[in-house]
N, C-alpha and C positions, 0 to 999 in steps of 0.2 A: 601301735599308728605313726601313721605319718613323724617324720622332721626334715623341713625345709633348712640347706641350708643356704646363707645370701652371701653376695661378697659385694663391698661397697667400693665404687670406684669412684676415684676424686675425695677431695680434701672436705668430708664433713663430719662435723662434732660428733663427738661417742655421746651427749646427751638430745641428739635430735634425730639417731638413728635410734636408741633405746626408744623415746617415745614414738616414735613411728613407728617401730616393730610392736610395742606394746599395743598401741591401736591395732594394725593389721591383725594381731592376733586374736583382740576382741571381736572386730567384725567377721575374719573367718570363721569362728564359734559363733557367733548370731542369725551368721549365715549356715553352718552345719544344722541348728537349732531348727530353722526353719525347711531346711530339706526333713526333720526328722519328724516334724507335725505335717506338712505336706502326705509323705507317706503313711504317716496316720501310725509310728511305730510308739507311740504312748496313747495312754489315755488322756482323756480333757484336764488341764489343769495341769501338764506335765508329771511329774515322775523323778526317777531317779537318775535313768536314764538321760533324759533330756537334763536335768541340771548336772549332771557329769561331768560334763565338757570343760577343758579349760586348755588354756595357752599359755606355753612357757617361753621364753625370750633367753637364752641363755648368754649374748654375746653372738655367739654368730649363729645359731642353730634357733629357728621356730617349730618347736614342737606343738603339736596337736595330738589332744589322748583326753579320753572317756577314764572315770574312776570304777567303771562297773566291769568287772571281769568277763561279763557277753558283750563290750559290746564291739570287740573283734568279730566273733560270729554274724554281727550285724551288718559288719562292713564289708567279711570277704564272702561269710557265707559257712556252711559244714559239710562234713563227707565228701562225696563227690560233686556234688552242687557249686560249690566255692572254685575246686578246679578246674569246670567246665569254661569257667570265665577268663580272663588277662586283664590287663588295664584297660585297654582299650574298648572292649566290649561285654561289659557288664551290663546289667542288664537294666532296662531303661522306665522310665517311674510309672508307665503303665502295663508291665511287666506284670502277667496274671499272679496271684498265691497258690498256693500248690493246694491250699484249703478251701479256693471257689473255686476247681475244677472237678469235671467226674469224674470218678475212678477209673475210667479208661484212660481219659486223656495225664492223671495225674500220674498212672504205671511208665510212661513216655518219659515224665520228668528223671534227673538223675539223682539219686538220694541223697537226703539232708534237706536245708534249707537256703534258698537262695540267696543271693548277697546285697543287702539292698543298698549300701556304699552310699550314705550320706557324704562323709568326707569328700570320695572321688568326684561328686558330683559337684562338688564347689570348687576344689585343688584344678579339675582335669579341666574346668572351664576357665579359656583365655579371655574371654571377652570380658565373666564376672570378675577375675581375679587382676585383670589388668583397673577394674575402676576401684578395686576395696583397695588395690595398693595405690591409686592418685589417691583415694579417699580420706587415707591415713596418712600422706604426707604431705599434700596441699597444703593442709590448716593449720599446720607446725609454723 
């Protein structure tokens, strides 16, 4: 899963940066969980996939990950389906699930599972990222 590297310009206290990045990590995880719920990737009440998200700030990089081994497949898809998309054109939220299509329509799709990309939906949304960074650091 992704690791975001940060460079801070100016004189900032290490405690200020650590607190802000901890808050930013928690905000990012919450937004990813919101995406997971919106795409109905978990049953009502949550589950291991939903609860498995975490952020870790190591002083230079903010790592976003999930403890479940199948999280990578939900993010990037499987087999040729995941390879059919790159960072800029992963399927939108209304993209049909293969199971909801007729057999004839499903045959037109690449093999494998489509990427749902809950992490990329948050990280590649400039407006959301700007809002989360401001929220993380404004109240310190």
